[in-house]
N, C-alpha and C positions, 0 to 999 in steps of 0.2 A: 515425552519428548519436548522440546523446547524449539520455539518456531520465531524466527524476525520479521517481523511483515513491518515495510517501509510504507509508512501511510501520508507523504509530505504532500501527495498529489489531493488529498482531501480537504485541503483548503481551500475552499471553493462554495459559494454560496448558490452557485447552480447544480441542479440534479442533472446529470449528463450518464453516460454510458459506462465509462471507466470506473469512475468513484460508484455508482449506484451496485455495478457487478459485484466490485471489491466489497461492498456493505454486506451484499448477500452472502458473499464467500465467507467474510469475518463471522456475522452473524451464524452463519451453518458450524463452522470450526468451533467456533464458542459454545453453540448448543451441544453436538456431537462428539466432541474431545474432551471430558470434562477432566481427564487428567494431563491434558496438556497445559504448558506455561507458554503464555502466549506476549514477546515483545513487540509495543508498537512504536517504531520509528518516527516520532514526529517533531520533526527539527524546523523550528522558526525564529528569525531573530526577534520578532514582536509577538505579543500574545494573539492568537486568532481564533474566532468562534463562527459558527457557520452551522448549518444542517448537519453535516456528516462529523465536524469535528464535536459537535455536543452529543451526537449519537456516540462516537467512540467514548467519550469522557464518560456519559452515561452510563455505557456497557463496563467500561474499568471501575466504575464506583461500584458496581455491585459485585463484583468478584476480585477485589482486590488482591486478594492471594496468590492467583495464578494469570492474573493479566495486569500487565505496567506498560506503562508510558515511557518512553525515554526521549527527554528534547533538551539539546545541548546548546538550545539560543545561537547557533552559528548561522551566518547568513548565506542562505541557501545557494544563492548566487557563487560564494566562494566554496562551499561545499560541493555542490556540482560542478564547477569547474576542476577541481583538485580532482573528483571521480572520473569526467571524462578525458582530460586532457593530460592527467600525470598517474592516472589510476593508484589516485592516495586520500585519503587513508584508504586502509584496507578493514573495510567494517567488523570482520570478523576476528581482525585482533585485537580488539576492544571488548566486542560482544560477542560472545560465546551462544551458540545456539549449531541446535541439529539440522535444520533446513532455514534458507532465506527464500523471501517472498518480497518481490518489486513487482509491477506491472510493468515498468519501462527497466528491461536488463542493461540499458545502455549506462542509465545514473545511478549504480551502486557497485563499487569498487569491493570484489572479493578474490581471496586465492581461488587458483583456478581449479581445485579439487573440494570447495564446498556445494553441498546439495542445494539446489534452487527449485522454485516452483516458477514453471513459466506460462504466461495468459496470453492466449491469442485470441484476439478481436478480430472479428469480421464484421465489416460492415458494408449492408447492401442498400442501395439508393432508388427506390422506386418510384419514378414517375408517373402520378396520376394524372389521370385528364381535369377531373374538377377540384383536387384541392390543392396542386402543387407537388414538389415534391417532400417524399416521406422517408427517415431514415430507420432501418432496423437493425439492430447488429447483435450478433450471437459471440457470447464469449467461452471460451472452453480452458480450463487450467489442466497443464501438465505436471503430473509432480514425479 
């Protein structure tokens, strides 16, 4: 199986819910599905490093034969503009995969008949008397 994962959202230095959930999802897939080829779509005009980016680069360097990073160096503002408003370019027209995953389904243009993985994140905010606001998130991926 060939899986495409949009990891552009990992360009952050903050440890937060969706990147952390996705890091664990990616780690689990890489460990469990040894026969899958996984393409990580990391697009950035400038080079970027951070906790999640370094983690991903380290993971890919350990298994170069089945894990790949695809980086077009196109400014994401232009790419997202094309995806959102013009539904172009169709990612699956130049990157062939059996399934596509993006944590934000609105920013990836695909043909209608492609298999996708959908992640639903639920956020609960609990007000406590002593410590203020704490937030707890639950993430579920539907294949």
